[in-house]
C-alpha positions, 0 to 999 in steps of 0.5 A: 396192684389190685383194688384192694390196694387202690382202696386201702392207699385213698382210705389212708389218704383220706385220714391223713389228709383230715388228722393232720388238717384238723390237728396241723400241729401233729407235723410239728411234733413229729418233726421235733422228734429230730431236732436239738434245741441246743444246737437249734438243728437237725444233727443227721443232716451234718452225718456224711454217712447219712448224707451218703444215704440219702444220695445212695437211695436216690441212686438206687431207684434211678438204676431202676429206670437206667436199663428202659433209658438205654434201651430207648435210646439204643432204639432211636438209633438203632430201630431196625432192632427189637426193643432190649427190654419189654416195651410195655415195661419201658412205658409203664416205667418211665411215664410213672417215674416222670408223673409221680417225681417229676411233673406233679411233684417238682414242677407243679406242688413243690412250684406253686405250693408255698408251704416251707420246709421245718428246717426254715420255720420258726419253730425250729429256728427258722424265719418263715410261719409254719403252715399246715399240709393243705394251705399253698400260701406259705413263704416259701418262694421256690422248692418248696416242701409239698410234697416230697420228691425224694419221697416220691422217687423212693415210692416209686420203686414199687412200680418196678415191683409191679414187674417181678415174677408173681411169686417175688411180688409181695416180697418186692411190694414190702421192700418198695414200701421199706425203702419208700419209709426209710428214704421218707424218714431221712428226709423228715430227719435232716428237716427237709420234709414233714410227715405230710409231705412225704406220706401223700408224696408215697400215696400219690406216687401209688396212685398213679402206678396204680392206674399206669399199670391199670391202662397198660396191663390189665384193662381191656380197652387201654391195654396194648403189646410189647411188639405193638410199642416196638413198632411204634418206636420203629415208625417213628424212628426209621426216617431219621435211621434212614436218613443218617444211613444215606448221609453217613453210611458206607457206600455199597457196590462193586469197587470202580475198576483201574 
């Protein structure tokens, strides 16, 4: 998560955006690699093993989120106990996946950017007109193609990779990139997304992770400690905990005499 990585990501974003903006037919050519004109379908989407791999990829990604979610819930229930997971890791992982795979993807672009998916455009036996990545005026009404939510979720594994021990971090980054690329290729093979949908999803996710890491861990003016997160969650949840203790806690003191 250094500046070189950010510059590379922004450069790729610019190159992909310009090239596929000037030559949008490249998206169609790449999608056609997975299309069977005889059956007029994307055959891999009918394969059970491919479908399982698609689901498994999302399970893997969310498995990295689960410890932080569990630790947060436990802290809400028992704020008198220390966090089970690093406080900064909880903030970093939850904030980045919510922003990249949730707000930016599903609640913003996929809702208001009407680009149709490959499987429904006329070039692949559908009934909607293809539009380039930069054009939000497509015929898709909901859950549209740009940009890929599953691609963003898969590439989000760069976030836990950033928290790996330094000697293992390059390998973790490489594994996250390969995982994101394979998951994205599978979405293209299903006819669910164009190349620009998945590539820009990965780049957007990386930029979100880069800035979140800098804010939480690197920049002196904004970084904070695990202890500060723990203390903040304790203050936030302690009133409800004390109320539950008064309402449902066992009474203490000497037993009444008979």
